[in-house]
N, C-alpha and C positions, 0 to 999 in steps of 0.2 A: 504493500500500500504506500502511495506517495504521501508523505507527511507535509512537505512544504514544496511549493512549485513557484518558480518565477517565469512569467510569460512576457517576453519582450520588454523587460523593465528598463526604463531610462530615468536618469536623474540629471537635472541641470540646475546650476546656480547662476541665475541671470543668463548671460550669453555663453557661459562656460558649460560645456557638456562633460559630465563626469562619468556617467554610466551609459553605455551605448547599446541598448537593446539586448539585454542578457536573458537567455533561456536556460533554465536549470531545474532539474527534478531531484529532490532529496527524499530518499525512501525512509520509511518508518524504521527507527532503531539504528540508522547509519550515523557514523562519526565522520562528518565532512569538514575538511579544513580549507579555508580560503587563504591562499598564500600568494605573495607577490611583493615587489619593491614598494617602498613608501610612495604614497600618492597614486597607487593603482586603483583605488576605489573599494578595497575590500571591507574597510570599516563602514563606509557609506552604505554598501550593499547590506551589511549586517543590520545597520540601524534602520534601513527601510523595511527589512523583515520584521524587526521589533516594533515598528511603528513610530520610531523616534525621528524619522525623516519622512517627509511626504514623497510619494512616487510621482514623478513628472508625467510619465506615460507607462502603459503596461499594467500588469496585474501581479499582485502577491497573493498566493492561495495557500491556505492551511486546511488540510483535510478536504480538499476540493472546493472550499468556499473562498470567494474573493474577500480579502480583509483590508483592502486599501483604505476604507473609511472607518475601520474599527480603531478605537483608542488602544494604546499599548496594553493596558490592563485587561482588556477584553480579548486579547489574542492568546492568552494562556501560555505565554512564553516567559522564561526567566533569563535575565541577562547578568553576566558577571563581567565587571569592567576591569581595566588595567589598575585603576585605583580601587582600594578595598571598599571605600565609602561606608565605613562602619561608624556608628554613633559612639563617640569616645566616652560618654558618661554612662553607657549601658554595658552590662555584662555580656559575655558570649551568648548565654541563654536568651537574654532580652533582645540582643541584636537578631538572633536567628528567628525568634518568635514574633518580631515586631509586625511584619507584614500580615501574619495570620490574625494577630490581635486587632489590627486596624480594619480587617474585613469581617470581623465578628465571628470568627471561628471559635467554637467552644473551647473552654479551658482544657477539657479532657483530650479533645482531638489535637489541640496545639501541643500539649505535653507529649502525646504519643509521637507526633511527627518530629518534634525537636529531638526527642530521645533517640529515635531511629536514625536521624541524620547525624547526630553526634556519634553514634556507634559506627556508622559507615565511615566517617571521617576521622575517627579516633580522637574526638574532642571531649570525651567523657570527663576527663580530669581537669578540664579548663573552663567549665561552664560558669564558674563564679568570677572568673578573671575579666578585666576590662582590656580593650584593645592595646593600651599602652604597655600592658604586661605580657604581650604576645610577640613572637618572632614574626617576620614577614610571611613565612610559609604558613604559620598558624592563622594569621589574619586572613590570608587568601582562602584557607580552608573554611573559616567562618563565613566568608562571603559566598562560597560555594554552598555551604550548609543552608544559608538563608534562601538560596535559590531552590535547593532540594525540597525544603519543607512545603513549598508552594505546590509541589507535584505538578509541574508544568507540562505542557504538550511537548516542548523541546527546550533545550538549554542553548543559550547563545553566549559564547566566550569571546570577548574583545581583548586580545593580547594580554591575558591574565597573568602571565609570568614575567612580563617585561621589567617589573620593579625588583625582581629577586636576583640574588647572586647565582653564579654558575652551578654550584652544588645544589642549591635549593630548586633551581629550575629543573634539573634532572630528577630530583625527588618528586616534585610536583607533577612532572610529566607522567611518571609511573602511577601516581595516585589518581590522576584524572583518567588515565587509561583503565585502571582497575575500577574506578567509579562507573565508567561506561559499561564495562563488563557486568558489574553488579546490578545496575539499574536497567540496562538494555534500552535506554532512552535515546531519542534523537538528539544529536549534538552538532552544533555548527561552531567552528573555532577559527578565529582570525589570528594570523601571525605573519611576520615577515621572515621568520626563521625556518628555513626549509628542513632543518633537523627535527624540529617540533612537528612539522607537517608529516615527514616520513615516518616518524615513530608513533604518531597518534592516529593517523587517518585510516579509515576504510576507503575513503575516496578523497582525492585532492583536486581542488579547482585552482588552476594557475591563472592569475589575472595580470594583465598589463594594460595600463592606460584606459581602464574602464571596460575592457573586453576580456572574454575568456579565451585564453590561448590553448588550453587543453584540460580535459577532465579524465581522470583515471585513478587506478590504484597506485600506491607508491611504487610498486614493482614495475607496472606498465610505464609510468612516466620516466622512471630511471632507465629502463632498458629500451624503450621504444618512443622517444620524444618525437613530436610532430614538427618541431622547428628548432632553430639554434637557440632561441630564448629559453625554452623549456629545458633543452639539453644543458645549457650553461647554468641554469638556476637550480635545478634539482641535482643533488649529489654533493658530497663533501669529502675530499677536495673536489672542486668543480671540474667538469669535463674540459679537456683541451679543445679549443676551437682554432684550428690552424688554417691560415689562408693558403689556398692552392689554386692551380690552373688546370683546366681540362682541355685536351685536344680532341675529345670525342671518344677516345679509346682508353686512355690512361690519364692519371693525375701526376702533375709535377708538384711535390710537396716536401718541404724540409730537406731539399737536396737529393731526393730520390724519385724515381719513376714508380708509381704505385698503380697496380691493376686491381680493380674492384669487381670481381665476377658478378654478373647478374644485373648490374646497374646500367641503365641507359643514360649515358652522359652526352651533353651538348658542349661544344667548345665555349670556353669562357671562364670567368672567375667562380670558384666554389669555396666552400669551407669544409674541412675534414674534422670530424669529432672523434676523439680517442680518450677514454677514461684513464686517469693516472694509474689505476691498478692494472690496466690492460698491458702495460709495459713489463709486467712481471711474468714474462713468457720465457720458455727455454731458449737458449742461444740458437737452437735449430729453427726457430720461427723464421718465415721466409723474408720478412722485411725488418729494417731497423734504421733508427736515426743515430747519427753521431752528434752527441750533445755535450756541451761543457757545463758542468755544475757551477752555478753562481752562488746560491744560498741553499743550505740544507736545514730543514726544520725537523729536529728529532722529537718525535712524539712518544717515545718509549717502544711500544710494540711495532710501530711503523716509523718511517721517515718520509718526508715529502721533499723531493729535490726540485728546485727551480732551475731549469737548465735552458741554455740558449741553443737554438738550431743554427746551422750555418748561415741562414738568411737573417738571423737576429731575433726571430720570434721566440718568445718564452713559453715553455711548456712545463707542466708539473708531472713528476714521475713518483709514484708511490713505491717504496721499497720495504720489504719485510725480511725477516731472518737475521742472521748474524752479520752478513756483509752489507755495509752501508757506504755510500759515497761521501766524499769530502769536498768542500768548496774548492773550485779550481780543477777538479779532476775531469778527465775526458771519459765519457761513458758511451757504450753502445747499447741502445734501448730497442729491443726487438718487440714485435707485435704481430698479431694474426690479422690479416687484411679482412677476413670475413666478419670481424667484430667492429670494423670501422664504419662510422656513419658519415654520410655526405649530404650537405645542404647547398641549395642553389643560391644565386646572388641575392634573392629576396629573403633568404633565411629559412625557406621551407625544405623539408626533408625530401631527398630524392630516394624513392623506394624501388624495389624490384618490379 
């Protein structure tokens, strides 16, 4: 069943068009992540679903009913913001129960819902504390708990982890993923961090300049991007996008002639995509670049080498195992041509 659907949704602020006719279906129980660079329109899109922004054109549907004219409270959605927005003079329990008390929910029902949310979020021992006595991660859990007790149709998260340090972000990612598994609820999550998108989502919506570039599972977007923007945005370290030329039969790239079986090429400029980990091939692989290591990032289990091709283009090479490159070293980086992606001059993928 489709929980939320956007039908040719547009948003303008005066003469500035922000969202350009987006169509999207979100199924019941899905965890969908909107991801893209700053200014791509992902938060605006979320706010239109919530009813916090008016829709310039098109329809927002919840359970097959158009809700464009419904107030936010009537849409039965719960939103968790980047800022925790907790009442500083109230305890955790009072913050979580505030919305229910304001809508006239009985004391017994309120207590039951708050107790269950506290159990799920492991807040049982913190119920008498005030926000000033909590860590950032605990405050964010209280904000999520306040949403859970409302038993909404769907949860909307607007970059909820941006204010946390790196360790807490990892911890909260795990907690949000577990929360989705426990509740089975529909969740829409906005982030500019593709690592969050990859680790949390059932389905990722990649946005750029108010348009959807591609929709798919994390694995689909990583392995089979439709264009060079998605290819370069999804994955860490990011995909190498190397400028090349085609004569219609083979590619001239990084100082070598590369044959890509099965691809129909036209003469002209193209871009070749190779993931950094794809250089971790046996020395018997049929192709290789001669690269001079410039900077080596040692990450413990892996290293990322920033190397220069003969034509000056910089590529990233991921190394594992005991043998690691040093800055200034000359490397031979082999790869399998069957795993190479090719994009045309407009950035669109050239497929078989």
